C-alpha positions as CSV (number, residue, x, y, z in Angstrom):
1,X,-25.3,-12.3,14.2
2,X,-22.2,-13.2,16.2
3,X,-20.4,-10.3,17.9
4,X,-17.3,-9.0,16.6
5,X,-14.5,-9.2,19.2
6,X,-11.4,-6.9,18.8
7,X,-8.3,-8.5,17.2
8,X,-10.0,-11.3,15.3
9,X,-10.2,-11.3,11.7
10,X,-13.6,-10.7,9.7
11,X,-14.2,-13.8,7.8
12,X,-17.1,-12.3,5.8
13,X,-15.1,-9.5,4.4
14,X,-13.7,-10.5,0.8
15,X,-11.1,-8.1,-0.9
16,X,-12.0,-6.7,-4.4
17,X,-10.1,-7.9,-7.2
18,X,-8.4,-4.4,-7.6
19,X,-7.4,-4.9,-3.9
20,X,-5.8,-8.3,-4.7
21,X,-4.0,-7.3,-7.9
22,X,-2.6,-4.1,-6.3
23,X,0.9,-5.8,-5.3
24,X,1.2,-7.5,-8.9
25,X,0.7,-4.0,-10.4
26,X,3.4,-2.5,-8.3
27,X,5.7,-5.3,-9.1
28,X,5.0,-4.9,-12.9
29,X,5.6,-1.3,-12.8
30,X,9.0,-1.7,-11.1
31,X,9.7,-4.6,-13.5
32,X,8.9,-2.3,-16.5
33,X,11.1,0.4,-15.3
34,X,14.0,-2.2,-14.6
35,X,13.7,-3.8,-18.0
36,X,13.8,-0.5,-19.7
37,X,17.0,0.4,-18.0
38,X,18.3,-2.8,-18.5
39,X,17.8,-3.0,-22.3
40,X,19.0,0.6,-22.6
41,X,22.3,-0.5,-21.1
42,X,22.5,-3.4,-23.0
43,X,21.9,-1.7,-26.3
44,X,24.4,1.0,-25.6
45,X,27.4,-0.8,-23.9
46,X,26.7,-4.3,-25.3
47,X,27.9,-5.7,-21.8
48,X,25.6,-8.3,-20.3
49,X,26.7,-8.1,-16.7
50,X,26.5,-4.5,-16.7
51,X,22.8,-4.5,-18.0
52,X,22.0,-7.3,-15.4
53,X,23.2,-5.0,-12.6
54,X,21.5,-2.0,-13.8
55,X,18.2,-4.0,-14.1
56,X,18.5,-5.2,-10.6
57,X,19.5,-2.1,-9.1
58,X,16.5,-0.2,-10.8
59,X,14.1,-2.8,-9.8
60,X,14.8,-2.6,-6.4
61,X,15.1,1.1,-6.1
62,X,11.9,1.6,-8.3
63,X,10.1,-1.0,-5.9
64,X,11.2,0.8,-2.5
65,X,10.2,4.2,-3.8
66,X,6.8,3.0,-5.2
67,X,6.2,1.4,-1.7
68,X,7.4,4.3,0.1
69,X,4.9,6.7,-2.0
70,X,1.9,4.2,-1.5
71,X,2.4,4.2,2.3
72,X,2.5,7.9,2.3
73,X,-0.8,8.1,0.7
74,X,-3.9,9.0,2.9
75,X,-6.7,6.6,2.8
76,X,-10.0,8.2,1.4
77,X,-13.5,7.8,3.1
78,X,-14.4,4.5,1.4
79,X,-10.8,3.0,2.4
80,X,-11.1,4.2,5.8
81,X,-14.5,2.6,6.1
82,X,-13.1,-0.6,4.8
83,X,-10.2,-0.6,7.3
84,X,-12.5,0.2,10.4
85,X,-14.6,-2.8,9.1
86,X,-11.6,-5.1,9.0
87,X,-10.6,-3.8,12.4
88,X,-14.1,-4.6,14.0
89,X,-14.9,-1.0,14.8
């Protein structure tokens, strides 16, 4: 077995399917929220430009809020072990 040196990536580590799809899930949640707001504005006002603006603003705000909430989460024991393994500790 080759010794691990700090700062080098662990080539044997393969992320799980849920780890790889997590960013897509967050984008889908933000997109769903934005689509709901955009369609609601379109149905009530019948103005396409106002609906597009609402959709865009909602998507960006939802994405930023979800990202901040994810960053604020503390990793559990298995995630901490995985992070230590990736860092070579």
